[in-house]
RORO-749122 format. One record per residue (C-alpha): residue in three letters; x, y, z. Coordinates in steps of 0.2 Angstrom, whole numbers, padded with zeros to 4 digits. Example, Ala and Ser with C-alpha at 12.3 -4.5 7.8 and 13.67 -1.06 7.14 Angstrom:
ala/0062/-0022/0039 $
ser/0068/-0005/0036 $
END
This chain:
met/-0312/-0315/0735 $
phe/-0316/-0298/0737 $
ala/-0316/-0297/0718 $
arg/-0332/-0307/0717 $
phe/-0342/-0295/0728 $
ser/-0351/-0280/0721 $
leu/-0346/-0264/0729 $
ser/-0364/-0262/0739 $
ala/-0363/-0281/0744 $
leu/-0345/-0279/0751 $
ala/-0349/-0264/0760 $
ala/-0364/-0271/0768 $
leu/-0354/-0287/0774 $
leu/-0342/-0275/0781 $
leu/-0355/-0265/0791 $
leu/-0363/-0281/0797 $
cys/-0345/-0288/0803 $
cys/-0344/-0273/0814 $
cys/-0360/-0276/0821 $
cys/-0367/-0260/0816 $
cys/-0385/-0257/0814 $
phe/-0384/-0250/0797 $
ala/-0395/-0252/0781 $
pro/-0391/-0267/0773 $
tyr/-0388/-0256/0755 $
ala/-0373/-0248/0754 $
ala/-0373/-0231/0760 $
gly/-0360/-0225/0749 $
ala/-0369/-0231/0733 $
glu/-0372/-0214/0726 $
leu/-0355/-0210/0724 $
ala/-0350/-0227/0718 $
asp/-0364/-0226/0705 $
lys/-0355/-0210/0698 $
leu/-0338/-0219/0696 $
arg/-0347/-0235/0690 $
asp/-0357/-0226/0676 $
asp/-0342/-0216/0670 $
ser/-0333/-0227/0657 $
glu/-0318/-0215/0658 $
leu/-0315/-0219/0676 $
ser/-0318/-0238/0675 $
gln/-0300/-0243/0679 $
phe/-0300/-0234/0696 $
tyr/-0317/-0241/0700 $
ser/-0311/-0259/0697 $
leu/-0297/-0255/0712 $
leu/-0309/-0246/0723 $
glu/-0321/-0261/0722 $
gln/-0308/-0274/0728 $
asn/-0302/-0262/0743 $
pro/-0312/-0265/0759 $
val/-0305/-0250/0767 $
ala/-0311/-0239/0754 $
asn/-0328/-0247/0753 $
ser/-0329/-0244/0772 $
thr/-0325/-0226/0770 $
leu/-0338/-0223/0756 $
ala/-0352/-0232/0767 $
leu/-0347/-0223/0784 $
arg/-0338/-0207/0783 $
ser/-0335/-0190/0775 $
cys/-0321/-0190/0762 $
thr/-0314/-0184/0746 $
ile/-0308/-0195/0732 $
phe/-0296/-0191/0719 $
val/-0300/-0201/0704 $
pro/-0288/-0203/0690 $
thr/-0294/-0205/0673 $
asn/-0291/-0221/0662 $
glu/-0280/-0210/0650 $
ala/-0269/-0207/0667 $
phe/-0268/-0226/0670 $
gln/-0261/-0229/0653 $
arg/-0246/-0218/0657 $
his/-0243/-0226/0674 $
asn/-0232/-0239/0678 $
gly/-0233/-0250/0694 $
thr/-0244/-0252/0708 $
thr/-0258/-0240/0712 $
his/-0262/-0237/0730 $
val/-0281/-0233/0731 $
leu/-0281/-0226/0749 $
tyr/-0268/-0214/0744 $
his/-0281/-0206/0733 $
ile/-0293/-0204/0748 $
thr/-0294/-0192/0763 $
thr/-0307/-0194/0778 $
ala/-0313/-0176/0775 $
ala/-0323/-0167/0761 $
phe/-0315/-0154/0753 $
ser/-0322/-0145/0739 $
gln/-0310/-0137/0726 $
asn/-0309/-0120/0735 $
gln/-0307/-0128/0752 $
leu/-0291/-0138/0748 $
lys/-0277/-0129/0757 $
thr/-0258/-0133/0756 $
ser/-0260/-0150/0762 $
val/-0272/-0164/0767 $
ser/-0270/-0181/0775 $
ser/-0272/-0196/0763 $
asp/-0279/-0213/0770 $
met/-0265/-0224/0767 $
glu/-0255/-0231/0782 $
gly/-0246/-0218/0792 $
asn/-0257/-0205/0783 $
pro/-0245/-0198/0770 $
pro/-0248/-0179/0766 $
leu/-0255/-0175/0749 $
tyr/-0249/-0157/0744 $
ile/-0260/-0144/0733 $
thr/-0254/-0131/0723 $
asn/-0265/-0116/0716 $
gly/-0257/-0113/0699 $
arg/-0257/-0094/0693 $
asn/-0270/-0099/0678 $
gly/-0283/-0106/0691 $
asp/-0279/-0125/0690 $
ile/-0277/-0135/0706 $
tyr/-0264/-0148/0708 $
val/-0264/-0163/0719 $
asn/-0246/-0168/0721 $
asn/-0241/-0168/0702 $
ala/-0260/-0172/0696 $
arg/-0271/-0158/0689 $
ile/-0289/-0158/0695 $
ile/-0300/-0157/0680 $
pro/-0311/-0142/0688 $
ser/-0327/-0145/0678 $
leu/-0329/-0163/0683 $
ser/-0329/-0163/0702 $
val/-0344/-0170/0711 $
glu/-0350/-0167/0728 $
leu/-0364/-0179/0736 $
thr/-0370/-0184/0753 $
asn/-0372/-0203/0757 $
arg/-0386/-0211/0766 $
glu/-0377/-0208/0784 $
gly/-0378/-0190/0780 $
lys/-0359/-0187/0777 $
arg/-0353/-0175/0764 $
gln/-0341/-0183/0749 $
val/-0331/-0175/0735 $
met/-0325/-0184/0720 $
his/-0311/-0174/0710 $
ile/-0305/-0181/0693 $
ile/-0287/-0180/0691 $
asp/-0276/-0181/0676 $
glu/-0262/-0192/0685 $
val/-0260/-0207/0696 $
leu/-0255/-0202/0713 $
glu/-0238/-0209/0719 $
pro/-0233/-0212/0735 $
leu/-0216/-0214/0742 $
thr/-0214/-0234/0744 $
ala/-0201/-0245/0749 $
lys/-0193/-0261/0742 $
ser/-0198/-0271/0758 $
ser/-0215/-0271/0768 $
thr/-0204/-0271/0784 $
thr/-0196/-0253/0780 $
asp/-0203/-0241/0792 $
met/-0211/-0227/0781 $
asn/-0221/-0217/0794 $
asn/-0215/-0199/0795 $
met/-0200/-0200/0782 $
asp/-0193/-0182/0781 $
ala/-0179/-0178/0768 $
met/-0165/-0182/0779 $
lys/-0173/-0199/0784 $
phe/-0178/-0201/0765 $
met/-0158/-0199/0762 $
arg/-0152/-0212/0776 $
his/-0166/-0226/0770 $
ala/-0163/-0222/0750 $
asp/-0156/-0239/0748 $
gln/-0172/-0248/0754 $
leu/-0184/-0237/0742 $
asn/-0190/-0238/0726 $
leu/-0178/-0226/0717 $
gly/-0174/-0236/0703 $
ser/-0153/-0237/0702 $
asn/-0152/-0221/0708 $
gly/-0139/-0219/0724 $
leu/-0138/-0205/0737 $
arg/-0122/-0209/0747 $
thr/-0111/-0195/0741 $
tyr/-0122/-0182/0744 $
arg/-0129/-0189/0760 $
ser/-0110/-0190/0766 $
gln/-0108/-0172/0763 $
val/-0124/-0166/0771 $
thr/-0118/-0175/0786 $
leu/-0101/-0170/0785 $
met/-0107/-0151/0783 $
lys/-0119/-0154/0799 $
lys/-0133/-0148/0789 $
glu/-0145/-0164/0795 $
ser/-0157/-0151/0803 $
leu/-0161/-0141/0786 $
tyr/-0168/-0159/0780 $
glu/-0176/-0162/0795 $
ser/-0185/-0145/0796 $
pro/-0204/-0147/0798 $
gly/-0215/-0137/0786 $
phe/-0217/-0138/0767 $
his/-0201/-0137/0756 $
thr/-0193/-0143/0740 $
phe/-0177/-0154/0740 $
leu/-0164/-0157/0725 $
val/-0156/-0171/0729 $
pro/-0140/-0176/0716 $
val/-0138/-0194/0713 $
asp/-0120/-0204/0715 $
glu/-0120/-0203/0696 $
gly/-0116/-0185/0696 $
phe/-0100/-0186/0706 $
lys/-0090/-0195/0693 $
leu/-0078/-0181/0695 $
ser/-0068/-0187/0710 $
thr/-0065/-0168/0716 $
arg/-0083/-0163/0714 $
ser/-0090/-0170/0731 $
ser/-0077/-0160/0740 $
leu/-0085/-0145/0732 $
val/-0101/-0147/0740 $
asp/-0100/-0136/0757 $
ala/-0113/-0130/0768 $
lys/-0118/-0116/0755 $
val/-0120/-0127/0740 $
ile/-0131/-0139/0751 $
asp/-0143/-0123/0755 $
gly/-0143/-0120/0736 $
his/-0152/-0138/0735 $
val/-0167/-0133/0745 $
ile/-0181/-0121/0741 $
pro/-0189/-0117/0759 $
asn/-0207/-0115/0762 $
thr/-0211/-0119/0746 $
val/-0217/-0138/0738 $
ile/-0214/-0137/0719 $
phe/-0221/-0152/0709 $
thr/-0215/-0151/0691 $
ala/-0232/-0152/0682 $
ala/-0238/-0135/0694 $
ser/-0220/-0127/0692 $
gln/-0220/-0111/0683 $
his/-0208/-0111/0668 $
asp/-0192/-0104/0672 $
glu/-0197/-0094/0687 $
pro/-0184/-0090/0700 $
lys/-0187/-0096/0716 $
thr/-0175/-0091/0731 $
ser/-0165/-0106/0738 $
ala/-0159/-0106/0756 $
ala/-0142/-0100/0750 $
phe/-0149/-0083/0748 $
glu/-0140/-0070/0759 $
asp/-0131/-0053/0759 $
gln/-0115/-0060/0751 $
leu/-0122/-0076/0743 $
lys/-0138/-0075/0732 $
val/-0143/-0092/0723 $
thr/-0161/-0094/0714 $
val/-0167/-0111/0708 $
ser/-0180/-0113/0693 $
phe/-0189/-0127/0685 $
phe/-0190/-0129/0665 $
arg/-0197/-0142/0653 $
gln/-0189/-0145/0635 $
lys/-0200/-0148/0621 $
asp/-0196/-0168/0621 $
gly/-0204/-0168/0639 $
lys/-0187/-0168/0649 $
met/-0187/-0158/0666 $
tyr/-0173/-0148/0672 $
val/-0169/-0137/0686 $
lys/-0156/-0124/0687 $
ser/-0147/-0115/0700 $
asn/-0143/-0096/0697 $
thr/-0128/-0089/0708 $
ile/-0133/-0070/0704 $
ser/-0121/-0065/0719 $
gly/-0107/-0077/0721 $
asp/-0090/-0076/0731 $
ala/-0073/-0084/0729 $
lys/-0080/-0103/0731 $
his/-0096/-0099/0723 $
pro/-0094/-0090/0706 $
gln/-0108/-0082/0696 $
gly/-0119/-0092/0684 $
val/-0130/-0105/0679 $
val/-0128/-0124/0683 $
leu/-0142/-0136/0673 $
ala/-0146/-0152/0680 $
glu/-0158/-0165/0673 $
ile/-0172/-0171/0685 $
val/-0169/-0191/0684 $
lys/-0184/-0194/0697 $
ala/-0196/-0181/0700 $
asn/-0210/-0179/0712 $
ile/-0205/-0189/0727 $
pro/-0219/-0184/0741 $
ile/-0211/-0184/0760 $
arg/-0217/-0179/0776 $
asn/-0210/-0161/0774 $
gly/-0212/-0157/0756 $
val/-0204/-0166/0740 $
val/-0189/-0172/0733 $
his/-0183/-0172/0715 $
leu/-0167/-0181/0711 $
ile/-0156/-0174/0700 $
his/-0142/-0180/0689 $
arg/-0128/-0168/0695 $
pro/-0126/-0155/0710 $
leu/-0131/-0138/0707 $
met/-0119/-0121/0710 $
ile/-0103/-0131/0706 $
ile/-0095/-0125/0691 $
asp/-0080/-0138/0689 $
thr/-0081/-0142/0670 $
thr/-0076/-0133/0653 $
val/-0086/-0129/0639 $
thr/-0080/-0144/0630 $
gln/-0083/-0155/0645 $
phe/-0101/-0149/0647 $
leu/-0104/-0153/0629 $
gln/-0097/-0170/0630 $
asp/-0108/-0173/0646 $
asn/-0123/-0168/0636 $
ser/-0119/-0179/0621 $
glu/-0130/-0194/0623 $
asn/-0147/-0189/0630 $
gly/-0144/-0171/0637 $
ala/-0150/-0154/0631 $
leu/-0137/-0152/0618 $
arg/-0136/-0170/0611 $
lys/-0140/-0165/0592 $
phe/-0128/-0150/0594 $
tyr/-0114/-0162/0599 $
glu/-0117/-0174/0585 $
val/-0116/-0162/0572 $
ile/-0100/-0156/0579 $
met/-0093/-0173/0578 $
asp/-0101/-0177/0561 $
ala/-0091/-0163/0553 $
gly/-0075/-0170/0559 $
gly/-0072/-0164/0577 $
ala/-0061/-0149/0573 $
val/-0074/-0138/0579 $
leu/-0073/-0146/0596 $
glu/-0055/-0144/0596 $
gly/-0055/-0126/0591 $
ile/-0068/-0125/0607 $
asn/-0055/-0134/0618 $
ser/-0040/-0123/0613 $
leu/-0049/-0106/0619 $
ser/-0044/-0101/0635 $
glu/-0060/-0090/0636 $
val/-0075/-0095/0625 $
thr/-0094/-0092/0623 $
ile/-0105/-0105/0614 $
leu/-0122/-0101/0607 $
ala/-0129/-0118/0607 $
pro/-0144/-0123/0597 $
ser/-0157/-0134/0606 $
asn/-0161/-0152/0600 $
glu/-0177/-0145/0593 $
ala/-0168/-0132/0584 $
trp/-0161/-0145/0572 $
asn/-0178/-0151/0567 $
ile/-0181/-0141/0551 $
ser/-0180/-0148/0534 $
ser/-0169/-0134/0527 $
ile/-0154/-0140/0537 $
asp/-0153/-0158/0530 $
asn/-0143/-0154/0514 $
ile/-0131/-0142/0524 $
val/-0127/-0156/0537 $
arg/-0119/-0167/0522 $
asp/-0109/-0152/0517 $
arg/-0094/-0153/0529 $
lys/-0086/-0137/0525 $
arg/-0101/-0126/0526 $
met/-0106/-0134/0541 $
thr/-0090/-0131/0550 $
asp/-0092/-0112/0546 $
ile/-0111/-0112/0552 $
leu/-0103/-0120/0568 $
asn/-0090/-0109/0570 $
met/-0104/-0094/0569 $
his/-0109/-0101/0586 $
ile/-0093/-0097/0595 $
ile/-0086/-0082/0603 $
lys/-0069/-0080/0608 $
asp/-0074/-0071/0626 $
arg/-0084/-0073/0640 $
leu/-0099/-0067/0637 $
asn/-0114/-0066/0649 $
val/-0130/-0057/0648 $
glu/-0123/-0044/0660 $
lys/-0109/-0040/0647 $
ile/-0121/-0042/0632 $
arg/-0132/-0028/0642 $
gln/-0117/-0017/0643 $
lys/-0114/-0018/0625 $
asn/-0132/-0016/0621 $
ala/-0134/0001/0632 $
asn/-0134/0012/0616 $
met/-0136/0001/0602 $
ile/-0138/-0018/0596 $
ala/-0123/-0026/0602 $
gln/-0112/-0033/0587 $
val/-0099/-0046/0593 $
pro/-0086/-0055/0581 $
thr/-0085/-0075/0580 $
val/-0073/-0087/0576 $
asn/-0079/-0088/0559 $
asn/-0069/-0075/0548 $
arg/-0078/-0058/0546 $
thr/-0095/-0065/0553 $
phe/-0103/-0055/0568 $
leu/-0117/-0059/0580 $
tyr/-0130/-0045/0585 $
phe/-0137/-0046/0602 $
asn/-0152/-0037/0609 $
val/-0159/-0038/0627 $
lys/-0176/-0032/0631 $
gly/-0182/-0031/0649 $
glu/-0175/-0033/0666 $
gly/-0170/-0047/0677 $
ser/-0178/-0065/0676 $
asp/-0191/-0055/0662 $
ala/-0176/-0052/0651 $
val/-0178/-0059/0633 $
val/-0161/-0060/0624 $
thr/-0161/-0062/0604 $
val/-0146/-0064/0594 $
glu/-0144/-0064/0575 $
gly/-0132/-0073/0565 $
gly/-0132/-0077/0546 $
gly/-0149/-0070/0543 $
val/-0157/-0081/0557 $
asn/-0164/-0072/0572 $
ala/-0164/-0084/0588 $
thr/-0170/-0082/0605 $
val/-0159/-0088/0621 $
leu/-0169/-0101/0630 $
gln/-0157/-0103/0643 $
ala/-0143/-0091/0647 $
asp/-0127/-0090/0656 $
val/-0124/-0109/0658 $
ala/-0106/-0106/0667 $
gln/-0091/-0116/0664 $
thr/-0074/-0114/0671 $
asn/-0068/-0105/0654 $
gly/-0085/-0098/0648 $
tyr/-0103/-0098/0645 $
val/-0115/-0108/0636 $
his/-0132/-0101/0629 $
ile/-0144/-0112/0623 $
ile/-0154/-0105/0608 $
asp/-0169/-0110/0598 $
arg/-0163/-0108/0580 $
val/-0148/-0113/0571 $
leu/-0138/-0099/0565 $
gly/-0133/-0096/0547 $
val/-0146/-0108/0541 $
pro/-0160/-0096/0533 $
his/-0177/-0100/0536 $
thr/-0187/-0085/0530 $
thr/-0188/-0074/0514 $
val/-0182/-0057/0512 $
leu/-0199/-0050/0517 $
gly/-0200/-0061/0533 $
lys/-0182/-0054/0538 $
leu/-0187/-0036/0534 $
ser/-0204/-0037/0544 $
thr/-0196/-0045/0559 $
asp/-0178/-0038/0562 $
pro/-0178/-0022/0575 $
met/-0164/-0015/0564 $
met/-0175/-0014/0548 $
ser/-0191/-0007/0554 $
asp/-0191/0010/0545 $
thr/-0186/0002/0529 $
tyr/-0202/-0011/0530 $
arg/-0213/0004/0536 $
met/-0207/0013/0520 $
gly/-0211/-0002/0509 $
glu/-0228/-0005/0515 $
phe/-0234/0013/0510 $
ser/-0233/0008/0491 $
his/-0234/-0012/0492 $
phe/-0216/-0012/0488 $
asn/-0213/-0026/0500 $
asp/-0225/-0038/0491 $
gln/-0213/-0044/0480 $
leu/-0200/-0049/0492 $
asn/-0210/-0065/0497 $
asn/-0206/-0073/0479 $
thr/-0196/-0088/0481 $
gln/-0194/-0089/0462 $
arg/-0182/-0074/0461 $
arg/-0166/-0070/0469 $
tyr/-0162/-0053/0478 $
thr/-0148/-0042/0485 $
phe/-0156/-0029/0494 $
phe/-0147/-0015/0502 $
val/-0156/-0011/0518 $
pro/-0153/0005/0527 $
arg/-0153/0002/0546 $
asp/-0164/0013/0557 $
lys/-0150/0024/0564 $
gly/-0146/0027/0544 $
trp/-0162/0034/0540 $
gln/-0162/0044/0557 $
lys/-0145/0052/0550 $
thr/-0155/0058/0534 $
glu/-0167/0069/0546 $
leu/-0151/0079/0551 $
asp/-0145/0079/0533 $
tyr/-0162/0082/0523 $
pro/-0175/0086/0536 $
ser/-0188/0090/0524 $
ala/-0184/0075/0513 $
his/-0184/0063/0528 $
lys/-0201/0069/0534 $
lys/-0209/0066/0517 $
leu/-0202/0049/0515 $
phe/-0211/0043/0530 $
met/-0228/0051/0524 $
arg/-0240/0039/0515 $
asp/-0244/0053/0503 $
phe/-0227/0053/0497 $
tyr/-0226/0035/0493 $
tyr/-0222/0036/0475 $
his/-0205/0045/0480 $
ser/-0201/0032/0494 $
lys/-0204/0017/0481 $
asn/-0193/0025/0468 $
leu/-0180/0026/0481 $
leu/-0181/0009/0487 $
glu/-0180/0001/0471 $
arg/-0164/0009/0468 $
his/-0158/-0003/0484 $
leu/-0165/-0018/0477 $
val/-0154/-0028/0464 $
ile/-0164/-0042/0456 $
ala/-0153/-0057/0446 $
asp/-0152/-0074/0444 $
his/-0140/-0075/0458 $
val/-0136/-0064/0475 $
tyr/-0120/-0054/0476 $
thr/-0111/-0057/0494 $
met/-0100/-0044/0500 $
lys/-0085/-0053/0496 $
asp/-0091/-0056/0477 $
leu/-0094/-0036/0477 $
ala/-0076/-0033/0483 $
gln/-0068/-0044/0471 $
met/-0078/-0037/0456 $
ser/-0072/-0021/0462 $
leu/-0053/-0025/0460 $
thr/-0055/-0024/0441 $
thr/-0066/-0010/0437 $
asp/-0071/0008/0443 $
ser/-0089/0003/0447 $
val/-0099/-0013/0448 $
val/-0116/-0011/0438 $
leu/-0129/-0021/0447 $
pro/-0147/-0023/0439 $
thr/-0160/-0015/0450 $
leu/-0178/-0012/0449 $
arg/-0174/0007/0443 $
asp/-0161/0005/0429 $
ser/-0145/-0001/0436 $
leu/-0134/0004/0451 $
lys/-0117/0008/0451 $
val/-0106/0005/0466 $
lys/-0090/0000/0471 $
val/-0085/-0010/0486 $
glu/-0069/-0008/0496 $
glu/-0063/-0020/0512 $
glu/-0056/-0007/0525 $
ala/-0048/-0011/0541 $
gly/-0058/-0002/0555 $
his/-0065/-0002/0572 $
leu/-0081/-0013/0577 $
his/-0097/-0002/0579 $
asp/-0095/-0004/0598 $
glu/-0087/0006/0611 $
tyr/-0083/-0011/0620 $
ala/-0073/-0019/0606 $
ser/-0055/-0022/0609 $
his/-0048/-0026/0592 $
glu/-0048/-0021/0574 $
trp/-0058/-0030/0560 $
thr/-0059/-0028/0541 $
gly/-0075/-0023/0535 $
tyr/-0084/-0017/0519 $
val/-0088/0000/0513 $
ile/-0098/0005/0499 $
leu/-0093/0021/0488 $
trp/-0107/0028/0479 $
asn/-0109/0045/0472 $
tyr/-0095/0051/0480 $
lys/-0102/0045/0497 $
lys/-0093/0031/0509 $
ile/-0107/0021/0517 $
asn/-0102/0008/0530 $
val/-0109/-0011/0527 $
tyr/-0115/-0013/0546 $
arg/-0121/-0031/0543 $
pro/-0117/-0040/0528 $
asp/-0122/-0056/0520 $
val/-0139/-0058/0529 $
glu/-0145/-0073/0521 $
cys/-0163/-0077/0517 $
thr/-0170/-0091/0507 $
asn/-0174/-0081/0492 $
gly/-0160/-0069/0494 $
ile/-0147/-0059/0504 $
ile/-0147/-0043/0514 $
his/-0134/-0030/0517 $
val/-0138/-0019/0531 $
ile/-0129/-0002/0528 $
asp/-0126/0013/0538 $
tyr/-0133/0026/0527 $
pro/-0147/0024/0511 $
leu/-0141/0028/0494 $
met/-0150/0044/0492 $
glu/-0149/0062/0489 $
glu/-0159/0077/0492 $
lys/-0165/0078/0475 $
asp/-0174/0061/0476 $
ile/-0188/0069/0485 $
val/-0193/0083/0474 $
val/-0211/0089/0475 $
ser/-0216/0100/0461 $
gly/-0227/0116/0464 $
gly/-0242/0108/0458 $
END
């Protein structure tokens, strides 16, 4: 019946019924006109028009209305609660503080978050700043309208008989079966909270964030017994309400489990596919609570309650009770490493068996998005090559960021993989949560997106690229690799580098690493100085041309070592005549003081010099780079005549 009345007529009828002597024209018409005339807000206006309480508020009272756009409604499923979008006080953007009471029955709170970039959020909805409107109705009452990008969703019950008033986090868990939470049950975790006598934590007044594992996360029969009082503390972020849209990406927040002996932080992050995750990081642990990161997908987010917000997660945080293999299998369906697991199984499953056989292991696992590159399509069909690439992502050691940092103290850390003679090169920049870890393998530089995901037998680091699948030219690699910056700088003087982007040629480039050039400063100080002066570009260009082999195919170190077995020197076509070298395999120690085992590497014999190959076979789309410990150089290469 209400739908047949206009907004103004309906308001007038209500006022008349209340025996109030107001003008027959609706006092709130001005704000109503704003809504009615904006085609982008028509869906909310239609709902508002049918709600008598909302009309009465517009006519009689000060208020703030949070109006979702039509686009927000297109993303919304379910009932829209109009009164949950209205408060009975007027608040401009800069007057919104922490929380405001809605006009919905029981006056459930709306939580306000001020983002770092100046954005203001109401629960999980962002206020579109330039569209807010402030008016005074005909009763002289101040009214404010804010346009938001998401429909506000209150906590609702399956039945109208359920008492929803003042539902805190503990009451929420007790009545979970009666609430609209989908198929998510909370009995197991709630039982542990009761058993550990932690109800007061969930009943505490204030503004908190509660992370509640669903029953599905306790499939392992022993897992629930590991949820002790400290683990429960680790699922609560006190004195901070965090909705996912307003959360700062990967910003650690102090959990209730943060004390002298045990320190646990919690942070939120979103994958490119839109899935939200939360992770605990046990920075300082004890016998029952080991160090490391635990990831959990948020299965139902942003449930507002009286004392904060609840996020339902697919497994408990802090608990490390699965092996690396089990972790990969757990993520095989819709998890963060689904494509990585699919490729492992498509390659025959031997890689997974190899991982399972290792007592200590670290995996560099490419994210789902990392596999979305065209250059990998043909490689995936080649099982042998794909197996080699997958093995490049596996390390026979427990290697967390702190251990990488120790290895990286004075040099880029070099770490062997299970792939024979293949090494990964780690670099760490920054400290603490600001640290950025990069890894290079097979010519590909990847950034660690999520580090130190702890398992019982090792770690998983999620990276943003697939190692061993080149995606850049020789020039691209030279210009971005921190170990080759001196060679790149020297090549820029004479435009020597320009040719290295040519994808119609095949280059084999012997690139001295920066520390190699630094050694020449000790051996030939005068010559070294000239090399890095633009005025002497002719000499530096001639020197670099000696290092660049151009042929119809590339030469791997294995190729050169095999060729050297049958001749005194291998002759390679370079830009400057030819290069005569001999390559030998030699047992030696890793370039790493922390290394505990021997390896077989390559050395180049040239002009009575013995030069170690620091990083062999860095693949590029148009060639290959061998990073060497010293340039193919003599002092006479930089000779300047008296004239």
